[in-house]
C-alpha positions in Angstrom: 89.3 55.9 62.8 91.7 55.3 65.7 91.4 52.1 67.8 90.7 54.2 70.9 87.7 55.9 69.2 86.4 52.6 68.0 86.5 51.2 71.5 84.8 54.3 72.9 81.9 54.0 70.4 81.6 50.3 71.2 81.3 51.0 74.9 78.7 53.6 74.4 76.6 51.3 72.3 76.9 48.5 74.8 75.8 50.8 77.7 72.8 52.0 75.8 71.7 48.4 75.0 72.0 47.4 78.6 69.9 50.4 79.7 67.1 49.5 77.2 67.1 45.9 78.4 66.8 46.9 82.0 63.9 49.3 81.2 62.0 46.6 79.3 62.4 44.1 82.1 61.3 46.6 84.7 58.2 47.6 82.8 57.2 43.9 82.4 57.6 43.4 86.1 55.4 46.4 86.9 52.7 45.2 84.5 52.6 41.7 86.1 52.1 43.2 89.5 49.2 45.6 88.7 45.5 44.8 88.4 44.4 46.4 85.1 41.1 44.7 84.8 38.2 46.9 83.9 36.3 48.0 87.1 32.6 47.6 86.7 30.0 48.8 89.3 27.5 46.0 89.5 25.3 47.6 92.1 22.8 48.5 89.3 22.2 45.3 87.3 19.9 47.1 84.8 23.0 49.0 83.5 25.0 45.8 83.0 22.6 43.0 82.1 25.5 40.6 81.4 27.8 40.4 84.4 31.2 38.7 84.3 32.6 38.3 87.7 36.0 37.0 86.6 37.9 37.9 83.4 40.0 34.8 83.8 37.7 31.8 84.5 39.2 28.6 85.9 39.7 25.5 83.8 36.8 23.7 85.4 33.3 25.2 85.6 29.6 24.3 85.4 27.5 26.2 82.9 23.7 26.1 83.3 20.6 28.0 82.1 17.1 28.1 83.4 13.8 29.7 82.4 10.9 31.1 84.4 7.6 32.1 82.7 4.2 33.5 83.7 1.0 34.2 81.9 -0.5 37.6 82.6 -3.5 39.6 81.3 -2.5 42.6 79.2 -3.2 46.0 80.9 -2.4 48.3 77.9 -4.0 48.6 74.5 -2.0 50.3 71.8 -3.9 51.6 68.7 -2.1 53.0 65.7 -4.2 55.3 63.4 -3.7 58.1 61.0 -5.5 60.9 59.2 -4.7 61.1 55.5 -5.8 64.1 53.3 -5.1 65.1 49.7 -5.3 68.4 47.8 -4.0 70.0 44.7 -1.5 71.9 46.8 0.5 71.3 50.0 -1.2 74.1 52.0 -4.7 72.8 51.1 -3.7 69.2 52.1 -2.3 70.4 55.4 -5.3 72.6 56.2 -7.8 69.8 55.5 -5.7 67.4 57.7 -5.7 69.9 60.6 -9.5 70.1 60.4 -10.0 66.4 60.4 -7.4 65.9 63.2 -9.2 68.4 65.4 -12.4 66.5 64.9 -10.7 63.3 65.6 -9.2 64.4 68.9 -12.5 65.8 70.0 -14.1 62.5 69.2 -11.4 60.7 71.2 -12.1 62.9 74.3 -15.8 62.2 73.9 -15.0 58.4 74.0 -13.1 58.9 77.2 -9.5 58.9 75.9 -7.3 61.3 77.9 -4.9 63.7 76.3 -1.9 62.1 77.8 -2.9 58.8 76.1 -2.6 60.4 72.7 0.8 60.9 71.1 1.8 62.0 67.6 3.8 59.1 65.9 4.7 61.1 62.8 3.6 63.8 60.4 4.4 63.9 56.7 3.6 66.0 53.6 4.6 64.5 50.3 3.8 65.1 46.6 1.7 62.7 44.6 2.4 61.8 41.0 0.4 60.2 38.1 2.1 58.3 35.3 1.2 59.7 31.9 2.2 58.2 28.6 4.7 60.6 26.9 5.0 58.7 23.7 2.6 57.1 21.2 1.0 53.8 21.9 1.4 50.9 19.5 -1.5 49.0 18.0 -1.8 46.9 21.1 -2.1 50.0 23.3 1.4 49.6 24.9 3.2 52.9 25.8 7.0 52.9 25.4 7.7 56.1 27.5 6.0 57.3 30.6 6.3 60.6 32.5 5.5 61.4 36.1 3.2 64.3 36.4 2.5 66.1 39.7 -1.1 65.5 40.7 -1.3 66.9 44.2 -0.1 66.6 47.8 -0.9 64.1 50.5 -0.6 64.9 54.3 -0.4 62.1 56.8 -0.7 62.7 60.6 -0.3 59.5 62.6 -1.3 59.0 66.2 -0.5 56.3 68.8 -3.1 55.7 71.5 -2.1 54.0 74.7 -5.3 53.0 76.6 -5.1 51.8 80.1 -8.7 50.8 80.0 -8.7 48.0 77.4 -12.5 47.8 77.4 -12.7 51.1 75.5 -10.9 49.7 72.5 -13.9 48.6 70.5 -15.8 51.9 71.0 -12.7 53.9 70.1 -12.0 52.1 66.9 -15.6 52.3 65.8 -15.8 56.0 66.8 -12.7 57.3 65.0 -13.5 55.7 61.6 -16.6 58.0 61.5 -14.3 61.1 61.4 -13.7 62.6 58.0 -14.7 61.3 54.6 -12.8 58.0 54.6 -9.8 60.1 55.9 -9.3 58.4 59.3 -7.8 54.9 59.2 -6.9 52.5 62.0 -3.7 50.7 61.1 -3.3 48.2 63.9 -3.9 47.3 67.6 -1.7 45.5 70.0 -2.1 44.3 73.6 0.9 44.6 75.9 1.9 45.6 79.4 2.4 49.0 81.1 6.0 49.9 81.9 5.6 49.5 85.6 3.9 46.1 85.2 6.7 45.0 82.8 9.5 46.0 85.2 8.0 44.3 88.2 7.3 41.1 86.3 10.7 41.1 84.7 12.5 41.3 88.1 10.3 38.6 89.6 10.9 36.2 86.7 14.7 36.9 86.6 15.0 36.1 90.3 13.1 32.9 89.9 15.1 31.9 86.8 18.4 32.7 88.7 17.3 30.5 91.6 16.4 27.7 89.3 19.8 27.9 87.6 21.6 27.8 91.0 19.7 24.7 92.0 20.4 23.0 88.7 24.2 23.8 89.1 24.1 22.4 92.6 22.4 19.2 91.5 25.0 18.7 88.7 27.9 19.3 91.1 26.4 16.8 93.5 26.0 14.2 90.7 29.6 14.7 89.6 30.9 14.5 93.2 32.4 17.9 93.2 32.0 21.1 95.3 30.3 24.1 93.7 32.2 27.4 94.0 31.2 31.0 93.3 29.3 32.3 90.3 31.7 33.4 87.6 29.3 35.0 85.1 25.6 35.5 84.4 23.5 36.8 81.5 19.8 37.2 81.0 17.2 37.6 78.4 13.4 38.4 78.6 10.8 37.6 76.0 7.6 39.6 75.6 5.3 38.4 72.9 2.9 40.9 71.4 -0.7 40.2 70.6 -0.8 42.1 67.4 -3.6 42.5 64.8 -3.6 44.5 61.6 -7.0 46.2 61.2 -6.2 48.6 58.4 -7.9 46.9 55.5 -10.9 45.4 57.4 -11.8 48.7 59.1 -11.4 50.7 55.9 -13.8 48.4 54.2 -16.2 48.3 57.2 -16.4 52.1 57.3 -18.2 52.1 54.0 -21.2 50.3 55.4 -23.6 52.1 57.7 -24.7 48.8 59.3 -21.3 47.5 60.1 -21.2 45.6 63.4 -19.5 47.0 66.4 -15.9 46.0 67.0 -15.2 43.7 69.9 -11.6 42.8 71.0 -10.6 39.7 72.9 -7.0 40.0 74.1 -6.1 36.7 75.7 -3.2 36.3 78.1 0.5 37.2 77.4 3.1 34.6 78.4 6.3 36.4 79.5 9.5 34.4 80.0 13.0 35.2 81.4 16.1 33.1 81.0 19.3 33.2 83.1 22.5 31.6 81.9 25.2 31.4 84.5 28.6 29.8 85.1 29.9 28.4 88.4 33.4 27.6 89.5 34.1 24.0 90.5 35.8 24.5 93.9 37.4 21.1 94.2 37.6 17.9 92.1 37.4 15.7 95.1 34.2 14.2 96.5 31.6 16.8 97.6 31.1 17.0 101.3 27.4 18.1 101.0 
């Protein structure tokens, strides 16, 4: 290759390298000038329960948490129950279940339960099997090989009752167990709050907890001799305990006795708590003026 050609190729390579370097430097400058932080609309706090005001918190901050709680009486009784029927074939099991379920819903209406308070939780049809010894038994009666033999079908139709009138609970539980021949069973009951009650209480407790957290941060800042700046981040959590009781076994046993005593429920109060954890910027490290 001639010297002239070598010099020309060298110059072309040099120019290309310079252009690439300039492009990289220009791109870096543009990136440093732009604001590429994720834009979050915090007008609806229910959509973003954990709000981070700044993605680059300062070196100095005060982190606090505070809890507000309140005891309230439950205003909603949730009863889980199901109808369970068996037959030698699937259609027979389903047909019997439909008859008992119709009787159950009619009984519920008689007891004052509204149709909109009754919801289907699940519906299931499944085969049932018996274990049969497929081999000989030894002198001790032990079988070495077992087979599963189809014995029939079981249909289960489960309901969830949400009663706004808690006082009906005992009568409803006693009434439904009379439906069918030991085919209607109550699984559990729980005392809780209606959605509107829950939302109102949650907002009230969160506001109270946030105010407590702010006061705590202000007191800490005052004790440290610094000025408290803006809130940097905040997160929340709400705790709702359930008053839950499993009545399946007790009610199934009690249904076998004609003279079984009436069921009486005592709910007690529910203590709901809300916690707010927040972080505040330390505005200055000098002595606080307030």
